[in-house]
KOLGU-557100 format. One record per residue: residue number from 1; residue in one letter; y, x, z of N, C-alpha, C in turn. Coordinates in steps of 0.02 Angstrom, whole numbers, plus 50000, padded with zeros to 5 digits. Layout:
- NUM  a  Y  X  Z  Y  X  Z  Y  X  Z
...
//
This chain:
- 1  p  49401  49928  47089  49415  49926  47012  49489  49890  47011
- 2  g  49526  49922  46958  49589  49893  46954  49643  49936  46994
- 3  y  49637  49966  47053  49683  50014  47082  49718  50065  47048
- 4  r  49779  50071  47051  49808  50131  47012  49857  50160  47062
- 5  k  49866  50215  47065  49919  50251  47102  49992  50251  47071
- 6  k  50038  50238  47106  50105  50223  47076  50144  50300  47079
- 7  m  50185  50301  47037  50227  50363  47018  50259  50380  47074
- 8  p  50272  50438  47093  50311  50458  47147  50399  50444  47135
- 9  s  50426  50418  47182  50498  50401  47153  50540  50458  47151
- 10  k  50595  50439  47116  50642  50500  47077  50658  50547  47143
- 11  a  50675  50505  47195  50701  50541  47264  50649  50583  47282
- 12  a  50596  50563  47284  50533  50610  47304  50525  50667  47254
- 13  v  50528  50661  47197  50526  50707  47149  50573  50758  47162
- 14  k  50635  50732  47173  50690  50789  47180  50682  50830  47251
- 15  v  50656  50791  47298  50634  50834  47366  50577  50877  47347
- 16  y  50527  50862  47308  50467  50917  47303  50514  50971  47253
- 17  r  50545  50954  47206  50570  51016  47164  50614  51063  47216
- 18  r  50663  51034  47244  50701  51069  47288  50657  51114  47346
- 19  a  50609  51085  47378  50574  51107  47435  50536  51163  47411
- 20  y  50508  51155  47351  50445  51200  47322  50466  51229  47255
- 21  r  50537  51249  47246  50572  51276  47184  50535  51341  47162
- 22  n  50503  51376  47220  50468  51443  47199  50403  51425  47178
- 23  y  50375  51375  47176  50314  51354  47165  50311  51287  47110
- 24  p  50331  51304  47040  50329  51253  46997  50278  51225  46977
- 25  n  50223  51255  46979  50156  51225  46964  50137  51169  47013
- 26  l  50146  51192  47079  50138  51146  47133  50169  51077  47119
- 27  v  50234  51086  47105  50274  51028  47091  50244  50982  47041
- 28  r  50223  51014  46981  50196  50982  46929  50134  50954  46950
- 29  s  50094  50978  46983  50030  50948  46999  50051  50887  47054
- 30  v  50087  50902  47094  50111  50835  47145  50146  50785  47100
- 31  v  50192  50795  47049  50217  50734  47017  50170  50706  46965
- 32  l  50125  50744  46935  50070  50717  46891  50014  50695  46920
- 33  r  50003  50695  46983  49948  50684  47010  49934  50605  47006
- 34  n  49968  50560  47013  49955  50491  46993  49930  50479  46929
- 35  a  49962  50506  46884  49938  50498  46810  49866  50534  46799
- 36  v  49852  50586  46826  49787  50621  46818  49739  50575  46860
- 37  y  49750  50546  46906  49706  50508  46948  49692  50436  46912
- 38  n  49751  50408  46889  49743  50352  46847  49699  50353  46785
- 39  r  49701  50412  46746  49667  50424  46687  49593  50427  46706
- 40  t  49585  50461  46762  49507  50471  46785  49478  50408  46800
- 41  l  49523  50360  46830  49491  50288  46846  49486  50252  46785
- 42  d  49523  50264  46735  49520  50221  46662  49446  50243  46649
- 43  l  49433  50316  46649  49378  50346  46613  49318  50315  46662
- 44  i  49316  50318  46729  49275  50282  46759  49246  50211  46739
- 45  e  49302  50171  46740  49292  50100  46719  49262  50095  46639
- 46  r  49284  50131  46600  49262  50128  46531  49182  50160  46535
- 47  l  49169  50207  46562  49101  50226  46566  49059  50168  46601
- 48  e  49076  50149  46652  49041  50104  46689  49030  50022  46646
- 49  d  49079  50008  46604  49075  49952  46556  49032  49977  46506
- 50  e  49016  50040  46486  48973  50055  46430  48911  50065  46449
- 51  g  48902  50061  46526  48836  50064  46545  48811  50141  46550
- 52  k  48861  50194  46542  48839  50250  46543  48845  50294  46625
- 53  i  48876  50246  46667  48869  50271  46735  48865  50216  46788
- 54  f  48825  50232  46839  48819  50187  46892  48873  50198  46944
- 55  v  48914  50144  46970  48974  50151  47025  48951  50118  47075
- 56  i  48954  50146  47131  48960  50109  47193  49014  50118  47236
- 57  r  49053  50055  47243  49126  50064  47270  49118  50026  47338
- 58  p  49157  50036  47386  49154  50015  47452  49178  49931  47434
- 59  l  49169  49882  47479  49176  49829  47471  49236  49796  47508
- 60  i  49254  49839  47553  49296  49833  47626  49358  49886  47602
- 61  p  49412  49880  47633  49472  49917  47617  49454  49997  47645
- 62  t  49459  50050  47613  49454  50116  47623  49488  50132  47694
- 63  v  49470  50186  47717  49507  50213  47778  49554  50262  47749
- 64  s  49604  50280  47788  49660  50328  47782  49624  50403  47777
- 65  r  49654  50456  47742  49626  50512  47739  49629  50551  47796
- 66  l  49678  50528  47836  49711  50551  47917  49689  50506  47970
- 67  e  49637  50467  47950  49604  50416  48009  49564  50464  48053
- 68  k  49580  50454  48118  49540  50487  48168  49509  50442  48222
- 69  d  49522  50373  48223  49487  50339  48249  49411  50335  48238
- 70  y  49360  50364  48287  49291  50359  48279  49264  50295  48261
- 71  d  49288  50229  48295  49253  50168  48277  49267  50151  48208
- 72  v  49332  50164  48190  49350  50144  48111  49305  50188  48062
- 73  l  49313  50252  48072  49270  50295  48035  49185  50277  48033
- 74  l  49164  50260  48093  49099  50245  48094  49078  50174  48056
- 75  h  49133  50128  48066  49124  50068  48038  49119  50075  47962
- 76  f  49161  50111  47930  49176  50120  47851  49100  50165  47837
- 77  y  49087  50210  47876  49022  50249  47866  48962  50196  47843
- 78  e  48955  50157  47900  48898  50112  47907  48897  50064  47852
- 79  h  48961  50037  47829  48969  49992  47769  48931  50024  47717
- 80  g  48949  50094  47700  48929  50135  47646  48845  50137  47646
- 81  y  48839  50150  47710  48755  50157  47725  48716  50092  47704
- 82  r  48740  50037  47722  48724  49962  47707  48723  49948  47634
- 83  l  48784  49973  47600  48794  49957  47530  48741  49994  47489
- 84  m  48737  50049  47509  48687  50107  47467  48611  50078  47470
- 85  k  48599  50044  47528  48536  50016  47531  48525  49968  47499
- 86  k  48583  49920  47493  48584  49853  47457  48571  49878  47380
- 87  e  48611  49925  47359  48613  49954  47290  48556  49988  47265
- 88  y  48513  50017  47308  48457  50067  47285  48423  50042  47238
- 89  d  48391  49984  47242  48345  49966  47176  48379  49959  47113
- 90  a  48439  49937  47118  48484  49921  47054  48492  50005  47026
- 91  l  48503  50036  47069  48516  50114  47051  48460  50143  47019
- 92  q  48398  50133  47050  48331  50159  47037  48325  50133  46963
- 93  k  48318  50067  46959  48313  50040  46890  48370  50075  46834
- 94  y  48431  50076  46859  48479  50113  46811  48456  50180  46789
- 95  m  48424  50216  46826  48403  50299  46823  48342  50290  46774
- 96  e  48304  50234  46784  48247  50228  46736  48259  50225  46660
- 97  q  48319  50191  46636  48335  50173  46576  48336  50241  46547
//
């Protein structure tokens, strides 16, 4: 909770526009990605506060999308597995409401 993506720098936007000038929709998506992501997180947090959704978040730092280290990935997977086991009863109770 509370994490938000930062806007791309003006320099980065300039590079995207120049490199992908033939793909204006791609540039628009890349430039607006953080805003869409942040609005989605705002919605998730609001729905969670209202009790309309049940959210399970990792309690440890997430891994990079590009992570290749098997042990790091396994550790994160096992954390998620243990967390779900811990939250299972609360999820069941929520689903029964």
